[in-house]
mmCIF file as gemmi writes it, N, C-alpha and C atoms, coordinates in Angstrom:
data_model
loop_
_atom_site.group_PDB
_atom_site.id
_atom_site.type_symbol
_atom_site.label_atom_id
_atom_site.label_alt_id
_atom_site.label_comp_id
_atom_site.label_asym_id
_atom_site.label_entity_id
_atom_site.label_seq_id
_atom_site.pdbx_PDB_ins_code
_atom_site.Cartn_x
_atom_site.Cartn_y
_atom_site.Cartn_z
_atom_site.occupancy
_atom_site.B_iso_or_equiv
_atom_site.pdbx_formal_charge
_atom_site.auth_seq_id
_atom_site.auth_asym_id
_atom_site.pdbx_PDB_model_num
ATOM 1 N N . MET Axp A 1 ? 108.084 219.975 122.184 1 0 ? 1 A 1
ATOM 2 C CA . MET Axp A 1 ? 108.246 221.023 121.155 1 0 ? 1 A 1
ATOM 3 C C . MET Axp A 1 ? 108.997 220.396 119.96 1 0 ? 1 A 1
ATOM 4 N N . ASP Axp A 2 ? 108.676 220.898 118.827 1 0 ? 2 A 1
ATOM 5 C CA . ASP Axp A 2 ? 109.361 220.572 117.594 1 0 ? 2 A 1
ATOM 6 C C . ASP Axp A 2 ? 109.501 221.799 116.74 1 0 ? 2 A 1
ATOM 7 N N . LYS Axp A 3 ? 110.749 222.089 116.429 1 0 ? 3 A 1
ATOM 8 C CA . LYS Axp A 3 ? 111.044 223.272 115.529 1 0 ? 3 A 1
ATOM 9 C C . LYS Axp A 3 ? 110.431 224.523 116.196 1 0 ? 3 A 1
ATOM 10 N N . GLY Axp A 4 ? 110.475 224.613 117.528 1 0 ? 4 A 1
ATOM 11 C CA . GLY Axp A 4 ? 109.995 225.785 118.248 1 0 ? 4 A 1
ATOM 12 C C . GLY Axp A 4 ? 108.507 225.817 118.425 1 0 ? 4 A 1
ATOM 13 N N . LYS Axp A 5 ? 107.781 224.795 118.009 1 0 ? 5 A 1
ATOM 14 C CA . LYS Axp A 5 ? 106.372 224.726 118.121 1 0 ? 5 A 1
ATOM 15 C C . LYS Axp A 5 ? 105.912 223.693 119.183 1 0 ? 5 A 1
ATOM 16 N N . ILE Axp A 6 ? 104.914 224.015 119.934 1 0 ? 6 A 1
ATOM 17 C CA . ILE Axp A 6 ? 104.373 223.03 120.911 1 0 ? 6 A 1
ATOM 18 C C . ILE Axp A 6 ? 103.544 222.1 120.146 1 0 ? 6 A 1
ATOM 19 N N . ILE Axp A 7 ? 103.827 220.78 120.262 1 0 ? 7 A 1
ATOM 20 C CA . ILE Axp A 7 ? 103.079 219.782 119.491 1 0 ? 7 A 1
ATOM 21 C C . ILE Axp A 7 ? 102.083 219.05 120.323 1 0 ? 7 A 1
ATOM 22 N N . GLU Axp A 8 ? 102.249 219.018 121.607 1 0 ? 8 A 1
ATOM 23 C CA . GLU Axp A 8 ? 101.274 218.381 122.502 1 0 ? 8 A 1
ATOM 24 C C . GLU Axp A 8 ? 101.262 219.105 123.802 1 0 ? 8 A 1
ATOM 25 N N . THR Axp A 9 ? 100.133 219.137 124.442 1 0 ? 9 A 1
ATOM 26 C CA . THR Axp A 9 ? 99.963 219.834 125.729 1 0 ? 9 A 1
ATOM 27 C C . THR Axp A 9 ? 99.146 218.949 126.688 1 0 ? 9 A 1
ATOM 28 N N . GLY Axp A 10 ? 99.331 219.109 127.934 1 0 ? 10 A 1
ATOM 29 C CA . GLY Axp A 10 ? 98.548 218.364 128.941 1 0 ? 10 A 1
ATOM 30 C C . GLY Axp A 10 ? 99.399 217.932 130.054 1 0 ? 10 A 1
ATOM 31 N N . THR Axp A 11 ? 98.735 217.304 131.035 1 0 ? 11 A 1
ATOM 32 C CA . THR Axp A 11 ? 99.485 216.716 132.175 1 0 ? 11 A 1
ATOM 33 C C . THR Axp A 11 ? 100.203 215.464 131.704 1 0 ? 11 A 1
ATOM 34 N N . HIS Axp A 12 ? 101.098 214.977 132.566 1 0 ? 12 A 1
ATOM 35 C CA . HIS Axp A 12 ? 101.818 213.732 132.185 1 0 ? 12 A 1
ATOM 36 C C . HIS Axp A 12 ? 100.773 212.638 131.887 1 0 ? 12 A 1
ATOM 37 N N . GLN Axp A 13 ? 99.793 212.455 132.725 1 0 ? 13 A 1
ATOM 38 C CA . GLN Axp A 13 ? 98.827 211.374 132.515 1 0 ? 13 A 1
ATOM 39 C C . GLN Axp A 13 ? 98.052 211.629 131.233 1 0 ? 13 A 1
ATOM 40 N N . GLN Axp A 14 ? 97.608 212.82 131.006 1 0 ? 14 A 1
ATOM 41 C CA . GLN Axp A 14 ? 96.898 213.115 129.649 1 0 ? 14 A 1
ATOM 42 C C . GLN Axp A 14 ? 97.771 212.783 128.451 1 0 ? 14 A 1
ATOM 43 N N . LEU Axp A 15 ? 99.021 213.174 128.565 1 0 ? 15 A 1
ATOM 44 C CA . LEU Axp A 15 ? 99.94 212.92 127.394 1 0 ? 15 A 1
ATOM 45 C C . LEU Axp A 15 ? 100.197 211.416 127.2 1 0 ? 15 A 1
ATOM 46 N N . ILE Axp A 16 ? 100.304 210.718 128.271 1 0 ? 16 A 1
ATOM 47 C CA . ILE Axp A 16 ? 100.471 209.276 128.179 1 0 ? 16 A 1
ATOM 48 C C . ILE Axp A 16 ? 99.242 208.624 127.544 1 0 ? 16 A 1
ATOM 49 N N . GLN Axp A 17 ? 98.045 209.027 127.983 1 0 ? 17 A 1
ATOM 50 C CA . GLN Axp A 17 ? 96.842 208.484 127.477 1 0 ? 17 A 1
ATOM 51 C C . GLN Axp A 17 ? 96.575 208.812 126.041 1 0 ? 17 A 1
ATOM 52 N N . ALA Axp A 18 ? 97.133 209.95 125.633 1 0 ? 18 A 1
ATOM 53 C CA . ALA Axp A 18 ? 96.927 210.459 124.222 1 0 ? 18 A 1
ATOM 54 C C . ALA Axp A 18 ? 97.734 209.548 123.203 1 0 ? 18 A 1
ATOM 55 N N . ASN Axp A 19 ? 98.707 208.797 123.78 1 0 ? 19 A 1
ATOM 56 C CA . ASN Axp A 19 ? 99.483 207.857 122.959 1 0 ? 19 A 1
ATOM 57 C C . ASN Axp A 19 ? 100.133 208.464 121.728 1 0 ? 19 A 1
ATOM 58 N N . GLY Axp A 20 ? 100.691 209.695 121.943 1 0 ? 20 A 1
ATOM 59 C CA . GLY Axp A 20 ? 101.366 210.431 120.895 1 0 ? 20 A 1
ATOM 60 C C . GLY Axp A 20 ? 102.852 210.406 121.048 1 0 ? 20 A 1
ATOM 61 N N . PHE Axp A 21 ? 103.437 211.541 120.602 1 0 ? 21 A 1
ATOM 62 C CA . PHE Axp A 21 ? 104.903 211.7 120.612 1 0 ? 21 A 1
ATOM 63 C C . PHE Axp A 21 ? 105.459 211.646 122.02 1 0 ? 21 A 1
ATOM 64 N N . TYR Axp A 22 ? 104.862 212.331 122.964 1 0 ? 22 A 1
ATOM 65 C CA . TYR Axp A 22 ? 105.257 212.306 124.357 1 0 ? 22 A 1
ATOM 66 C C . TYR Axp A 22 ? 105.374 210.897 124.904 1 0 ? 22 A 1
ATOM 67 N N . LYS Axp A 23 ? 104.378 210.086 124.604 1 0 ? 23 A 1
ATOM 68 C CA . LYS Axp A 23 ? 104.362 208.686 125.127 1 0 ? 23 A 1
ATOM 69 C C . LYS Axp A 23 ? 105.452 207.907 124.508 1 0 ? 23 A 1
ATOM 70 N N . GLU Axp A 24 ? 105.757 208.125 123.218 1 0 ? 24 A 1
ATOM 71 C CA . GLU Axp A 24 ? 106.846 207.437 122.539 1 0 ? 24 A 1
ATOM 72 C C . GLU Axp A 24 ? 108.171 207.779 123.292 1 0 ? 24 A 1
ATOM 73 N N . LEU Axp A 25 ? 108.41 209.024 123.547 1 0 ? 25 A 1
ATOM 74 C CA . LEU Axp A 25 ? 109.611 209.476 124.234 1 0 ? 25 A 1
ATOM 75 C C . LEU Axp A 25 ? 109.627 208.9 125.659 1 0 ? 25 A 1
ATOM 76 N N . TRP Axp A 26 ? 108.52 208.981 126.382 1 0 ? 26 A 1
ATOM 77 C CA . TRP Axp A 26 ? 108.473 208.414 127.711 1 0 ? 26 A 1
ATOM 78 C C . TRP Axp A 26 ? 108.774 206.957 127.729 1 0 ? 26 A 1
ATOM 79 N N . ASP Axp A 27 ? 108.15 206.189 126.867 1 0 ? 27 A 1
ATOM 80 C CA . ASP Axp A 27 ? 108.4 204.718 126.889 1 0 ? 27 A 1
ATOM 81 C C . ASP Axp A 27 ? 109.857 204.406 126.571 1 0 ? 27 A 1
ATOM 82 N N . THR Axp A 28 ? 110.457 205.153 125.621 1 0 ? 28 A 1
ATOM 83 C CA . THR Axp A 28 ? 111.822 204.991 125.314 1 0 ? 28 A 1
ATOM 84 C C . THR Axp A 28 ? 112.776 205.296 126.47 1 0 ? 28 A 1
ATOM 85 N N . GLN Axp A 29 ? 112.524 206.466 127.102 1 0 ? 29 A 1
ATOM 86 C CA . GLN Axp A 29 ? 113.398 206.895 128.185 1 0 ? 29 A 1
ATOM 87 C C . GLN Axp A 29 ? 113.224 206.053 129.46 1 0 ? 29 A 1
ATOM 88 N N . SER Axp A 30 ? 111.983 205.539 129.696 1 0 ? 30 A 1
ATOM 89 C CA . SER Axp A 30 ? 111.74 204.813 130.955 1 0 ? 30 A 1
ATOM 90 C C . SER Axp A 30 ? 112.002 203.32 130.78 1 0 ? 30 A 1
ATOM 91 N N . GLY Axp A 31 ? 112.476 202.922 129.55 1 0 ? 31 A 1
ATOM 92 C CA . GLY Axp A 31 ? 112.785 201.535 129.369 1 0 ? 31 A 1
ATOM 93 C C . GLY Axp A 31 ? 111.586 200.581 129.038 1 0 ? 31 A 1
ATOM 94 N N . HIS Axp A 32 ? 110.443 201.201 128.765 1 0 ? 32 A 1
ATOM 95 C CA . HIS Axp A 32 ? 109.303 200.393 128.393 1 0 ? 32 A 1
ATOM 96 C C . HIS Axp A 32 ? 109.458 199.836 126.954 1 0 ? 32 A 1
ATOM 97 N N . ARG Axp A 33 ? 110.31 200.394 126.192 1 0 ? 33 A 1
ATOM 98 C CA . ARG Axp A 33 ? 110.579 199.891 124.852 1 0 ? 33 A 1
ATOM 99 C C . ARG Axp A 33 ? 111.962 199.375 124.844 1 0 ? 33 A 1
ATOM 100 N N . GLN Axp A 34 ? 112.118 198.076 124.499 1 0 ? 34 A 1
ATOM 101 C CA . GLN Axp A 34 ? 113.395 197.471 124.529 1 0 ? 34 A 1
ATOM 102 C C . GLN Axp A 34 ? 114.159 197.694 123.231 1 0 ? 34 A 1
ATOM 103 N N . GLN Axp A 35 ? 113.351 197.845 122.143 1 0 ? 35 A 1
ATOM 104 C CA . GLN Axp A 35 ? 113.957 197.998 120.828 1 0 ? 35 A 1
ATOM 105 C C . GLN Axp A 35 ? 114.125 199.51 120.521 1 0 ? 35 A 1
ATOM 106 N N . SER Axp A 36 ? 115.052 199.807 119.606 1 0 ? 36 A 1
ATOM 107 C CA . SER Axp A 36 ? 115.237 201.15 119.151 1 0 ? 36 A 1
ATOM 108 C C . SER Axp A 36 ? 114.08 201.511 118.277 1 0 ? 36 A 1
ATOM 109 N N . ILE Axp A 37 ? 113.683 202.808 118.392 1 0 ? 37 A 1
ATOM 110 C CA . ILE Axp A 37 ? 112.551 203.218 117.542 1 0 ? 37 A 1
ATOM 111 C C . ILE Axp A 37 ? 113.094 204.377 116.701 1 0 ? 37 A 1
ATOM 112 N N . ASN Axp A 38 ? 112.504 204.596 115.591 1 0 ? 38 A 1
ATOM 113 C CA . ASN Axp A 38 ? 112.857 205.726 114.723 1 0 ? 38 A 1
ATOM 114 C C . ASN Axp A 38 ? 111.597 206.611 114.764 1 0 ? 38 A 1
ATOM 115 N N . LEU Axp A 39 ? 111.699 207.703 115.605 1 0 ? 39 A 1
ATOM 116 C CA . LEU Axp A 39 ? 110.614 208.666 115.718 1 0 ? 39 A 1
ATOM 117 C C . LEU Axp A 39 ? 110.556 209.546 114.478 1 0 ? 39 A 1
ATOM 118 N N . ASN Axp A 40 ? 109.404 209.593 113.876 1 0 ? 40 A 1
ATOM 119 C CA . ASN Axp A 40 ? 109.216 210.489 112.752 1 0 ? 40 A 1
ATOM 120 C C . ASN Axp A 40 ? 108.568 211.791 113.205 1 0 ? 40 A 1
ATOM 121 N N . TRP Axp A 41 ? 109.404 212.775 113.444 1 0 ? 41 A 1
ATOM 122 C CA . TRP Axp A 41 ? 108.927 214.073 114.007 1 0 ? 41 A 1
ATOM 123 C C . TRP Axp A 41 ? 107.81 214.681 113.144 1 0 ? 41 A 1
ATOM 124 N N . GLU Axp A 42 ? 107.895 214.573 111.87 1 0 ? 42 A 1
ATOM 125 C CA . GLU Axp A 42 ? 106.921 215.157 110.987 1 0 ? 42 A 1
ATOM 126 C C . GLU Axp A 42 ? 105.51 214.627 111.243 1 0 ? 42 A 1
ATOM 127 N N . GLU Axp A 43 ? 105.395 213.342 111.674 1 0 ? 43 A 1
ATOM 128 C CA . GLU Axp A 43 ? 104.154 212.732 111.974 1 0 ? 43 A 1
ATOM 129 C C . GLU Axp A 43 ? 103.372 213.457 113.073 1 0 ? 43 A 1
ATOM 130 N N . TYR Axp A 44 ? 104.065 214.189 113.924 1 0 ? 44 A 1
ATOM 131 C CA . TYR Axp A 44 ? 103.399 214.75 115.081 1 0 ? 44 A 1
ATOM 132 C C . TYR Axp A 44 ? 103.201 216.277 114.985 1 0 ? 44 A 1
ATOM 133 N N . ILE Axp A 45 ? 103.337 216.765 113.734 1 0 ? 45 A 1
ATOM 134 C CA . ILE Axp A 45 ? 103.15 218.202 113.604 1 0 ? 45 A 1
ATOM 135 C C . ILE Axp A 45 ? 101.765 218.501 113.053 1 0 ? 45 A 1
């Protein structure tokens, strides 16, 4: 969700395969990304 709006839907696997905002968050939280990233929320609206 962003600003109260759902920006992506699907199962975990579908969202990972879509390679969108959810995947960026997942990669960051699960340690798949070693570097800090600057997520641009507007890009996913």
